[in-house]
C-alpha positions as CSV (number, residue, x, y, z in Angstrom):
1,X,-41.5,-119.7,-16.6
2,X,-40.0,-116.5,-17.9
3,X,-42.5,-113.7,-18.0
4,X,-42.2,-112.0,-21.3
5,X,-43.6,-108.5,-21.2
6,X,-46.3,-108.0,-23.7
7,X,-48.6,-105.2,-24.8
8,X,-47.7,-101.6,-24.5
9,X,-47.8,-101.3,-20.7
10,X,-44.0,-101.7,-20.2
11,X,-43.6,-98.1,-21.4
12,X,-46.0,-96.9,-18.7
13,X,-44.8,-95.7,-15.3
14,X,-43.6,-98.1,-12.7
15,X,-46.1,-99.2,-10.1
16,X,-44.7,-100.6,-6.8
17,X,-47.0,-103.1,-5.1
18,X,-46.3,-103.7,-1.4
19,X,-47.2,-107.1,0.0
20,X,-46.6,-107.8,3.7
21,X,-46.5,-111.6,4.3
22,X,-46.9,-113.4,7.6
23,X,-47.8,-117.1,7.9
24,X,-50.3,-117.3,5.0
25,X,-48.9,-120.3,3.1
26,X,-52.4,-121.5,2.1
27,X,-53.3,-118.1,0.5
28,X,-50.0,-116.8,-0.7
29,X,-49.8,-118.5,-4.1
30,X,-53.2,-117.3,-5.2
31,X,-52.2,-113.8,-4.1
32,X,-48.9,-113.7,-5.9
33,X,-50.3,-115.3,-9.0
34,X,-52.9,-112.6,-9.2
35,X,-50.3,-109.9,-9.0
36,X,-47.8,-111.4,-11.4
37,X,-50.7,-112.0,-13.9
38,X,-51.7,-108.3,-14.0
39,X,-52.3,-106.9,-17.5
40,X,-50.3,-103.9,-16.3
41,X,-46.8,-105.3,-16.7
42,X,-44.5,-102.6,-15.5
43,X,-44.6,-103.6,-11.8
44,X,-42.2,-103.7,-8.9
45,X,-43.6,-106.4,-6.5
46,X,-42.2,-105.8,-3.1
47,X,-42.8,-108.8,-0.8
48,X,-41.9,-108.3,2.8
49,X,-41.8,-111.6,4.8
50,X,-42.5,-110.5,8.4
51,X,-40.8,-113.5,10.1
52,X,-43.1,-116.2,8.8
53,X,-42.6,-119.6,10.4
54,X,-44.9,-121.7,8.2
55,X,-42.9,-121.8,4.9
56,X,-44.4,-118.6,3.5
57,X,-40.9,-117.1,3.2
58,X,-39.7,-119.9,1.0
59,X,-42.7,-119.5,-1.3
60,X,-41.8,-115.8,-1.7
61,X,-38.3,-116.7,-2.6
62,X,-39.4,-119.3,-5.2
63,X,-41.7,-116.7,-6.9
64,X,-38.8,-114.2,-7.0
65,X,-36.8,-116.8,-8.9
66,X,-39.4,-117.1,-11.6
67,X,-40.4,-113.4,-11.9
68,X,-37.7,-110.8,-11.9
69,X,-40.2,-108.1,-10.9
70,X,-40.4,-109.6,-7.4
71,X,-38.1,-108.4,-4.6
72,X,-38.3,-110.2,-1.4
73,X,-37.2,-108.9,2.0
74,X,-37.1,-111.0,5.1
75,X,-37.3,-109.4,8.5
76,X,-37.9,-110.6,12.1
77,X,-41.6,-110.5,13.0
78,X,-42.6,-106.9,13.7
79,X,-46.2,-106.6,12.5
80,X,-47.9,-105.4,9.4
81,X,-47.2,-101.7,9.8
82,X,-43.4,-102.3,10.0
83,X,-43.6,-104.6,7.0
84,X,-45.4,-102.0,5.0
85,X,-43.0,-99.3,6.1
86,X,-40.1,-101.5,4.9
87,X,-41.9,-101.7,1.5
88,X,-42.4,-97.9,1.4
89,X,-38.7,-97.4,2.2
90,X,-37.5,-99.4,-0.9
91,X,-40.3,-98.6,-3.4
92,X,-39.0,-97.1,-6.6
93,X,-42.3,-96.7,-8.5
94,X,-44.1,-93.5,-9.4
95,X,-47.2,-95.1,-8.1
96,X,-48.0,-97.3,-5.1
97,X,-50.4,-100.1,-4.5
98,X,-50.9,-102.5,-1.5
99,X,-52.1,-106.1,-1.5
100,X,-52.5,-108.1,1.6
101,X,-51.1,-111.6,1.2
102,X,-54.3,-113.6,2.0
103,X,-56.3,-111.6,-0.6
104,X,-56.2,-111.6,-4.4
105,X,-56.9,-109.2,-7.2
106,X,-58.6,-109.1,-10.6
107,X,-56.2,-109.4,-13.6
108,X,-56.9,-105.8,-14.7
109,X,-57.0,-104.1,-11.3
110,X,-53.9,-102.0,-11.7
111,X,-54.5,-101.3,-15.4
112,X,-58.0,-99.9,-14.7
113,X,-56.8,-97.9,-11.6
114,X,-54.0,-96.4,-13.6
115,X,-56.4,-95.5,-16.5
116,X,-58.7,-93.8,-13.9
117,X,-55.8,-91.8,-12.5
118,X,-54.6,-90.7,-16.0
119,X,-58.0,-89.9,-17.5
120,X,-59.1,-87.8,-14.5
121,X,-55.7,-86.4,-13.6
122,X,-56.2,-87.6,-10.0
123,X,-53.8,-88.4,-7.2
124,X,-55.6,-91.5,-5.9
125,X,-57.8,-94.0,-7.8
126,X,-60.2,-96.3,-5.9
127,X,-62.0,-99.4,-6.9
128,X,-64.6,-101.3,-4.9
129,X,-64.1,-104.8,-3.6
130,X,-65.6,-108.2,-2.8
131,X,-65.6,-109.6,0.7
132,X,-64.8,-113.3,0.5
133,X,-66.3,-115.1,3.4
134,X,-66.6,-118.9,3.9
135,X,-66.8,-119.5,0.1
136,X,-69.2,-116.6,-0.6
137,X,-68.4,-113.3,-2.3
138,X,-70.3,-110.3,-1.2
139,X,-70.0,-106.9,-2.9
140,X,-71.6,-103.7,-1.7
141,X,-70.8,-101.3,-4.5
142,X,-70.8,-102.4,-8.1
143,X,-72.7,-99.7,-9.9
144,X,-69.7,-99.0,-12.1
145,X,-70.4,-95.4,-11.6
146,X,-67.6,-92.9,-11.6
147,X,-67.1,-90.2,-8.9
148,X,-64.5,-87.5,-8.9
149,X,-63.9,-86.0,-5.5
150,X,-62.2,-82.8,-4.6
151,X,-59.8,-83.2,-1.6
152,X,-62.4,-82.1,1.0
153,X,-65.1,-84.3,-0.5
154,X,-62.8,-87.3,-0.5
155,X,-61.9,-86.7,3.2
156,X,-65.6,-86.5,4.1
157,X,-66.3,-89.8,2.3
158,X,-63.3,-91.3,4.2
159,X,-64.8,-90.2,7.6
160,X,-68.1,-91.7,6.6
161,X,-66.2,-94.9,5.8
162,X,-69.0,-96.3,3.6
163,X,-68.2,-95.9,-0.1
164,X,-64.6,-94.8,0.4
165,X,-63.1,-97.0,3.0
166,X,-60.0,-96.4,5.0
167,X,-58.2,-99.4,3.6
168,X,-55.1,-98.9,1.6
169,X,-55.5,-102.0,-0.5
170,X,-58.3,-101.0,-2.9
171,X,-56.4,-97.9,-4.2
172,X,-53.6,-96.8,-6.4
173,X,-51.6,-93.8,-5.1
174,X,-49.1,-91.4,-6.5
175,X,-46.0,-92.3,-4.4
176,X,-45.2,-88.7,-3.5
177,X,-48.3,-88.7,-1.3
178,X,-46.5,-91.0,1.1
179,X,-43.4,-88.7,1.5
180,X,-42.5,-88.8,5.3
181,X,-45.7,-90.7,6.2
182,X,-45.3,-94.1,7.9
183,X,-47.8,-96.6,9.2
184,X,-47.8,-96.5,13.1
185,X,-46.1,-99.6,14.4
186,X,-47.9,-101.9,17.0
187,X,-51.2,-100.6,16.0
188,X,-54.0,-102.3,14.2
189,X,-56.4,-100.3,12.0
190,X,-53.2,-98.5,11.0
191,X,-54.8,-97.7,7.6
192,X,-57.3,-95.3,9.4
193,X,-54.3,-93.7,11.2
194,X,-52.7,-92.5,8.0
195,X,-55.4,-92.4,5.2
196,X,-56.6,-88.9,6.0
197,X,-53.1,-87.5,6.0
198,X,-52.5,-88.9,2.6
199,X,-55.9,-87.7,1.3
200,X,-55.1,-84.2,2.6
201,X,-52.3,-84.0,0.1
202,X,-54.4,-84.7,-2.9
203,X,-56.1,-82.3,-5.3
204,X,-58.4,-84.9,-6.8
205,X,-59.5,-88.5,-5.9
206,X,-61.4,-90.7,-8.4
207,X,-63.5,-93.7,-7.6
208,X,-65.1,-96.3,-9.9
209,X,-67.5,-98.6,-8.2
210,X,-66.3,-101.7,-10.0
211,X,-65.0,-104.4,-7.7
212,X,-61.4,-105.4,-8.5
213,X,-60.1,-106.6,-5.1
214,X,-61.0,-109.8,-3.2
215,X,-60.7,-109.2,0.5
216,X,-60.6,-112.6,2.3
217,X,-62.1,-112.8,5.8
218,X,-60.2,-115.7,7.4
219,X,-61.5,-117.3,10.5
220,X,-58.8,-116.7,13.0
221,X,-57.5,-113.5,11.3
222,X,-56.6,-110.4,13.4
223,X,-60.0,-108.8,12.8
224,X,-62.1,-111.9,13.4
225,X,-60.7,-113.4,16.6
226,X,-62.6,-113.0,19.8
227,X,-63.5,-109.5,21.0
228,X,-60.7,-107.5,22.4
229,X,-61.4,-104.1,23.9
230,X,-57.9,-102.9,23.4
231,X,-58.2,-103.6,19.6
232,X,-61.4,-101.6,19.5
233,X,-59.7,-98.9,21.5
234,X,-57.1,-98.7,18.8
235,X,-59.9,-98.2,16.3
236,X,-61.5,-95.5,18.4
237,X,-58.2,-93.7,18.7
238,X,-57.7,-93.7,14.9
239,X,-61.2,-92.4,14.3
240,X,-60.7,-89.7,17.0
241,X,-57.4,-88.5,15.5
242,X,-58.9,-88.5,12.1
243,X,-61.9,-86.5,13.2
244,X,-59.7,-84.0,15.1
245,X,-57.6,-83.4,12.0
246,X,-60.7,-82.9,9.9
247,X,-62.2,-80.5,12.4
248,X,-58.9,-78.6,12.8
249,X,-58.7,-78.1,9.1
250,X,-62.3,-77.0,9.0
251,X,-63.1,-79.6,6.4
252,X,-66.3,-81.1,7.9
253,X,-68.0,-80.3,11.2
254,X,-70.0,-83.6,11.2
255,X,-66.8,-85.5,11.9
256,X,-67.5,-85.0,15.6
257,X,-70.6,-87.2,15.4
258,X,-68.5,-90.1,14.1
259,X,-66.3,-90.1,17.2
260,X,-69.4,-90.1,19.5
261,X,-70.9,-93.0,17.5
262,X,-67.7,-95.0,17.6
263,X,-67.3,-94.3,21.4
264,X,-70.9,-95.4,22.2
265,X,-70.3,-98.7,20.2
266,X,-67.1,-99.4,22.1
267,X,-68.7,-98.7,25.5
268,X,-71.7,-101.0,24.6
269,X,-69.2,-103.8,23.7
270,X,-67.2,-103.4,26.8
271,X,-70.3,-103.4,29.1
272,X,-70.8,-107.0,28.0
273,X,-67.5,-108.0,29.6
274,X,-66.6,-108.4,33.2
275,X,-65.0,-105.4,34.7
276,X,-61.3,-105.2,35.0
277,X,-58.8,-102.4,35.6
278,X,-57.6,-102.5,31.9
279,X,-61.2,-102.3,30.7
280,X,-62.0,-99.4,33.0
281,X,-58.9,-97.6,31.7
282,X,-60.2,-98.0,28.2
283,X,-63.7,-96.8,29.1
284,X,-62.3,-93.8,31.1
285,X,-60.1,-92.7,28.2
286,X,-62.9,-93.0,25.7
287,X,-65.3,-91.1,27.9
288,X,-62.8,-88.3,28.4
289,X,-62.3,-88.0,24.6
290,X,-66.1,-88.1,24.0
291,X,-66.6,-85.2,26.4
292,X,-64.4,-83.1,24.2
293,X,-67.5,-83.1,21.8
294,X,-70.1,-82.0,24.4
295,X,-71.0,-79.1,22.1
296,X,-72.6,-81.5,19.6
297,X,-76.3,-81.1,20.1
298,X,-79.3,-83.5,20.0
299,X,-80.2,-82.3,16.6
300,X,-77.0,-83.6,15.1
301,X,-76.8,-86.8,17.0
302,X,-80.4,-87.9,16.8
303,X,-82.7,-88.8,19.7
304,X,-81.6,-92.4,20.2
305,X,-77.9,-91.7,20.4
306,X,-78.4,-88.6,22.5
307,X,-80.4,-90.7,25.1
308,X,-77.7,-93.4,25.1
309,X,-75.1,-90.7,25.6
310,X,-76.9,-89.1,28.5
311,X,-77.2,-92.5,30.2
312,X,-73.6,-93.4,29.6
313,X,-72.4,-90.1,31.0
314,X,-74.6,-89.9,34.0
315,X,-76.1,-93.3,34.8
316,X,-73.5,-95.8,33.5
317,X,-74.3,-98.5,36.1
318,X,-78.0,-98.4,35.3
319,X,-77.3,-98.2,31.6
320,X,-75.1,-101.3,31.9
321,X,-77.8,-103.3,33.6
322,X,-80.4,-102.3,31.1
323,X,-78.1,-102.9,28.2
324,X,-77.0,-106.3,29.4
325,X,-80.6,-107.2,30.0
326,X,-81.7,-106.3,26.5
327,X,-78.7,-108.0,25.0
328,X,-79.6,-111.3,26.8
329,X,-82.5,-111.5,24.4
330,X,-80.6,-110.6,21.3
331,X,-77.4,-112.6,21.4
332,X,-75.0,-111.3,18.8
333,X,-73.0,-114.0,17.2
334,X,-69.9,-111.9,16.7
335,X,-68.7,-108.5,17.7
336,X,-68.5,-106.2,14.7
337,X,-66.2,-103.2,15.1
C-alpha cells in the first residue's frame, strides 16, 4: 500500500531511524510495522541487514518496496556496531533514533520525543520502556513525570544506569551529537562505550517517564545466552572507561564506586567457574583496574562491599571457597550482568 503522508508532521525536521537487522525474521515485521506506522511521518528508515541468512534481508527489501522512506543496506555479517555505524554514515536526518530489529515501538514514540526536544530546547529526549519477557511486559518507570537534566546531571544519571539507561534505543538525538563518534566494533555493550561521549556534548537532556519502547528479551539472544566472562569483561571495560572520563572531567566523584561494584560482581561470577588461563587473565585485568581506585574509602563503599573487596584483594582463595559454599545454597537461575 502506498503510504500517504497525513497530518502536519511532513513539514517537521527529518528523523533518521537506524535499524540493524540480523536473523530476526520472526520479529522483524512487527518492528518495521511499528516504525512505518509512526504518527511522526517525516522519517528516513535506514535498515542495515548484517548478513542475515534466515530471509530477514528479503523481508527488508519487500518493506522498502511498499514504503519509500525505507532504505535497505546489505552487508556481510560484521556485528551490530558495524551495522549501526553504516546507518550513521548514511543518515540525512536532523535527528537520530535507533530501534533494534527484534523490538517494537509505540505509534507516537517519535512524535512525543520530538515534542519533548522542542518544548524543552534539549539535545536528547528519553522515554522509558517495557521489558517484554516470555509474554509479560514489565515496566519500571511510568510516572509520566518530566525531568530536565543539565549535561552533568544527565551524565551522573547515566553512570547510575537506573532511570537513564545506557541504551541508545529509548532516545531521540540531535544528529550533530554523533559527529565523529562511532560504535566500537566487536564489542558488546557498545552503547555504554559511547553514550557518555554523546551526553558530554549536550547542554540539556529531557526525560519523560512514559514507556514508548518495547524491549524484547529473547531466549537465545546475545544478552541471555549462558554466562560468558569475556562478555562481562566487555561490560566492565565500558563502565571503567565511562567512569574514568567522568572523573577526568570532574563531573562526579562517585563514578569510582560504580567501577568497584561492577568489578566485584564480575569476580563473584567468575569464581563460580572452573579456573582457566583466559578467566585468570580477565580477573587479573579487572583487579589491576580496580586497584586504581584504592583511594575510595569505606565510607563511600559501605561496609559489606569494603569487606568483600578486602577479601578479594588479600584472600582470594579463601573468598572463593566461602563464596562458592554460600552460593551452593542459593542457586541463581541465571547470571545477571
